[in-house]
KOLROLUM-281121 format. One line per 10 residues: for each residue x, y, z of N, C-alpha, C. Coordinates in Angstrom, 3 decimals. Layout:
<rs>
X:Y:Z:X:Y:Z:X:Y:Z; ...
</rs>
This chain:
<rs>
34.237:-7.441:-22.433:33.931:-6.492:-21.397:32.651:-5.726:-21.739; 32.459:-5.406:-23.017:31.260:-4.686:-23.443:30.030:-5.563:-23.222; 30.138:-6.846:-23.533:29.017:-7.770:-23.344:28.670:-7.891:-21.863; 29.661:-7.984:-21.008:29.443:-8.069:-19.568:28.735:-6.819:-19.061; 29.142:-5.666:-19.546:28.498:-4.415:-19.162:27.037:-4.390:-19.588; 26.765:-4.882:-20.788:25.389:-4.935:-21.286:24.520:-5.860:-20.455; 25.071:-7.002:-20.065:24.328:-7.953:-19.233:24.041:-7.342:-17.864; 25.020:-6.657:-17.285:24.822:-6.025:-15.989:23.753:-4.937:-16.066; 23.756:-4.169:-17.132:22.769:-3.116:-17.299:21.372:-3.704:-17.467; 21.250:-4.768:-18.251:19.948:-5.421:-18.443:19.445:-6.017:-17.136
20.338:-6.622:-16.369:19.960:-7.193:-15.077:19.447:-6.114:-14.144; 20.106:-4.975:-14.110:19.656:-3.862:-13.271:18.301:-3.348:-13.728; 18.100:-3.263:-15.022:16.825:-2.800:-15.566:15.698:-3.754:-15.197; 15.927:-5.079:-15.333:14.910:-6.061:-14.972:14.618:-6.035:-13.476; 15.631:-5.840:-12.662:15.424:-5.754:-11.214:14.566:-4.547:-10.862; 14.819:-3.418:-11.511:14.028:-2.211:-11.268:12.583:-2.417:-11.721; 12.379:-2.992:-12.900:11.022:-3.249:-13.388:10.300:-4.250:-12.483; 11.029:-5.238:-11.983:10.442:-6.205:-11.061:9.991:-5.547:-9.769; 10.798:-4.624:-9.257:10.427:-3.891:-8.048:9.196:-3.021:-8.300; 9.130:-2.406:-9.470:7.955:-1.592:-9.813:6.708:-2.469:-9.940
6.848:-3.652:-10.532:5.709:-4.569:-10.659:5.220:-4.993:-9.286; 6.139:-5.264:-8.374:5.778:-5.614:-6.997:5.021:-4.470:-6.325; 5.530:-3.249:-6.477:4.877:-2.091:-5.863:3.490:-1.840:-6.467; 3.331:-2.067:-7.763:2.021:-1.908:-8.394:1.034:-2.931:-7.825; 1.468:-4.187:-7.678:0.598:-5.219:-7.103:0.262:-4.886:-5.653; 1.243:-4.404:-4.912:1.017:-4.032:-3.510:0.033:-2.865:-3.411; 0.153:-1.889:-4.297:-0.786:-0.757:-4.319:-2.188:-1.243:-4.661; -2.296:-2.198:-5.567:-3.594:-2.764:-5.911:-4.234:-3.455:-4.723; -3.436:-4.212:-3.967:-3.968:-4.849:-2.765:-4.404:-3.822:-1.737; -3.624:-2.761:-1.576:-3.996:-1.692:-0.645:-5.325:-1.065:-1.021
-5.524:-0.837:-2.301:-6.778:-0.265:-2.792:-7.935:-1.221:-2.503; -7.725:-2.529:-2.788:-8.774:-3.528:-2.570:-9.116:-3.663:-1.093; -8.115:-3.668:-0.231:-8.344:-3.766:1.213:-9.143:-2.560:1.700; -8.812:-1.382:1.196:-9.562:-0.174:1.586:-11.015:-0.281:1.140; -11.265:-0.777:-0.065:-12.637:-0.945:-0.557:-13.429:-1.897:0.342; -12.830:-3.060:0.658:-13.502:-4.062:1.492:-13.707:-3.513:2.911; -12.711:-2.847:3.449:-12.780:-2.332:4.822:-13.830:-1.247:5.005; -14.193:-0.567:3.922:-15.189:0.504:4.017:-16.568:0.046:3.533; -16.793:-1.275:3.570:-18.118:-1.800:3.255:-18.302:-2.313:1.847; -17.260:-2.325:1.060:-17.365:-2.837:-0.307:-17.450:-4.350:-0.333
-17.659:-4.889:-1.516:-17.721:-6.342:-1.688:-16.789:-6.752:-2.821; -16.753:-8.049:-3.092:-15.907:-8.542:-4.178:-16.309:-7.941:-5.525; -17.572:-7.617:-5.690:-18.043:-7.001:-6.935:-17.314:-5.674:-7.175; -17.046:-4.923:-6.089:-16.346:-3.636:-6.200:-14.861:-3.805:-6.486; -14.315:-4.967:-6.154:-12.861:-5.177:-6.207:-12.405:-5.883:-7.470; -13.224:-6.731:-8.066:-12.830:-7.467:-9.274:-12.730:-6.501:-10.451; -11.518:-6.009:-10.696:-11.312:-4.988:-11.724:-9.847:-4.958:-12.150; -9.550:-4.152:-13.134:-8.172:-3.876:-13.555:-7.882:-2.415:-13.244; -6.696:-2.149:-12.721:-6.302:-0.796:-12.336:-4.997:-0.395:-13.010; -4.824:0.894:-13.173:-3.511:1.475:-13.468:-3.327:2.620:-12.484
-2.092:2.918:-12.159:-1.771:3.980:-11.215:-0.980:5.072:-11.925; -1.203:6.340:-11.551:-0.564:7.465:-12.252:0.957:7.360:-12.345; 1.611:6.872:-11.290:3.073:6.811:-11.312:3.608:5.502:-11.893; 2.712:4.557:-12.169:3.113:3.255:-12.718:2.236:2.911:-13.923; 2.105:3.861:-14.843:1.165:3.716:-15.958:1.486:2.557:-16.892; 2.718:2.108:-16.925:3.073:1.016:-17.832:2.689:-0.359:-17.273; 2.164:-0.389:-16.044:1.757:-1.635:-15.410:0.241:-1.720:-15.324; -0.294:-2.902:-15.568:-1.710:-3.175:-15.370:-1.829:-4.110:-14.182; -2.717:-3.784:-13.261:-2.940:-4.611:-12.080:-4.350:-5.189:-12.170; -4.434:-6.501:-12.260:-5.721:-7.193:-12.279:-6.014:-7.710:-10.877
-7.150:-7.299:-10.338:-7.546:-7.700:-8.994:-8.681:-8.706:-9.063; -8.577:-9.743:-8.242:-9.665:-10.700:-8.104:-9.958:-10.891:-6.620; -11.201:-11.195:-6.325:-11.653:-11.349:-4.947:-12.618:-12.518:-4.880; -12.442:-13.329:-3.859:-13.361:-14.421:-3.558:-13.710:-14.281:-2.082; -14.989:-14.410:-1.755:-15.384:-14.321:-0.354:-16.191:-15.552:0.042; -16.078:-15.908:1.318:-16.836:-17.026:1.865:-17.000:-16.803:3.361; -18.130:-17.216:3.889:-18.343:-17.100:5.330:-17.958:-18.416:6.001; -17.481:-18.308:7.236:-17.053:-19.472:8.010:-17.600:-19.355:9.423; -18.040:-20.477:9.961:-18.545:-20.496:11.327:-17.381:-20.665:12.292; -17.232:-19.728:13.221:-16.204:-19.795:14.255:-16.883:-19.520:15.586
-17.259:-20.570:16.282:-17.988:-20.386:17.539:-19.339:-19.756:17.250; -19.618:-18.623:17.907:-20.870:-17.907:17.697:-20.783:-16.881:16.563; -19.605:-16.706:16.006:-19.396:-15.722:14.945:-19.370:-16.383:13.568; -19.755:-15.608:12.583:-19.665:-16.055:11.191:-18.997:-14.952:10.374; -17.657:-14.858:10.472:-16.968:-13.805:9.715:-16.948:-14.113:8.221; -16.902:-13.062:7.441:-16.764:-13.175:5.993:-15.276:-13.046:5.678; -14.709:-14.048:5.029:-13.284:-14.077:4.688:-13.151:-13.702:3.212; -12.307:-12.717:2.945:-12.038:-12.268:1.579:-10.634:-12.699:1.188; -10.501:-13.360:0.064:-9.191:-13.687:-0.492:-8.971:-12.763:-1.675; -7.985:-11.873:-1.548:-7.682:-10.874:-2.578:-6.400:-11.262:-3.307
-6.401:-11.105:-4.612:-5.250:-11.423:-5.442:-4.979:-10.238:-6.365; -3.724:-9.797:-6.398:-3.313:-8.717:-7.299:-2.214:-9.244:-8.216; -2.442:-9.148:-9.516:-1.485:-9.613:-10.516:-1.075:-8.411:-11.370; 0.192:-8.021:-11.250:0.718:-6.864:-11.970:1.535:-7.341:-13.167; 1.317:-6.715:-14.332:2.016:-7.113:-15.550:2.630:-5.919:-16.267; 3.770:-6.171:-16.888:4.452:-5.195:-17.742:4.782:-5.900:-19.040; 4.489:-5.265:-20.149:4.805:-5.843:-21.455:3.764:-6.841:-21.907; 4.101:-7.569:-22.961:3.208:-8.558:-23.546:3.713:-9.946:-23.210; 2.816:-10.797:-22.741:3.203:-12.166:-22.382:3.908:-12.836:-23.560; 5.043:-13.424:-23.282:5.836:-14.066:-24.322:6.874:-13.149:-24.934
6.750:-11.833:-24.685:7.715:-10.869:-25.206:8.977:-10.835:-24.356; 10.021:-10.312:-24.908:11.297:-10.249:-24.210:11.299:-9.327:-23.001; 10.371:-8.375:-22.949:10.349:-7.433:-21.837:9.248:-7.746:-20.820; 8.546:-8.888:-20.992:7.418:-9.208:-20.114:7.893:-9.596:-18.717; 7.173:-9.085:-17.721:7.370:-9.551:-16.354:6.094:-9.330:-15.571; 5.950:-10.086:-14.492:4.759:-9.967:-13.664:5.088:-10.305:-12.228; 4.242:-9.817:-11.341:4.329:-10.134:-9.920:2.904:-10.375:-9.440; 2.743:-11.293:-8.505:1.421:-11.601:-7.976:1.496:-11.671:-6.458; 0.547:-11.004:-5.813:0.457:-11.000:-4.357:-0.956:-11.393:-3.946; -1.051:-12.100:-2.817:-2.349:-12.482:-2.277:-2.412:-12.124:-0.806
-3.625:-11.842:-0.357:-3.849:-11.595:1.060:-5.276:-12.026:1.396; -5.479:-12.480:2.608:-6.819:-12.828:3.092:-7.139:-11.912:4.264; -8.367:-11.399:4.279:-8.806:-10.559:5.393:-10.191:-11.025:5.839; -10.497:-10.770:7.095:-11.798:-11.133:7.649:-12.539:-9.874:8.011; -13.851:-9.913:7.801:-14.681:-8.784:8.191:-15.981:-9.300:8.724
</rs>
């Protein structure tokens, strides 16, 4: 019974950390979208971030842009990727979440 309780507690802890990693990646994407939407470029977005309420997570942002011809328009398409990490890769407490989004401007 003690072992079962320990497993349940660890599962809850990992679920909470996973949710925090997701929120950190989502916040990173929000930051990147705001930068691009206000005239920034991929140079402004390719960075690593930490957030005050999620200091134990590192969010690495990458951006790739390309223009595409669509009729008479040539929009610039940005592919944004946010990778949030907790712990050291290979360690027992390591976890990560990755989110991607594409936007046109």
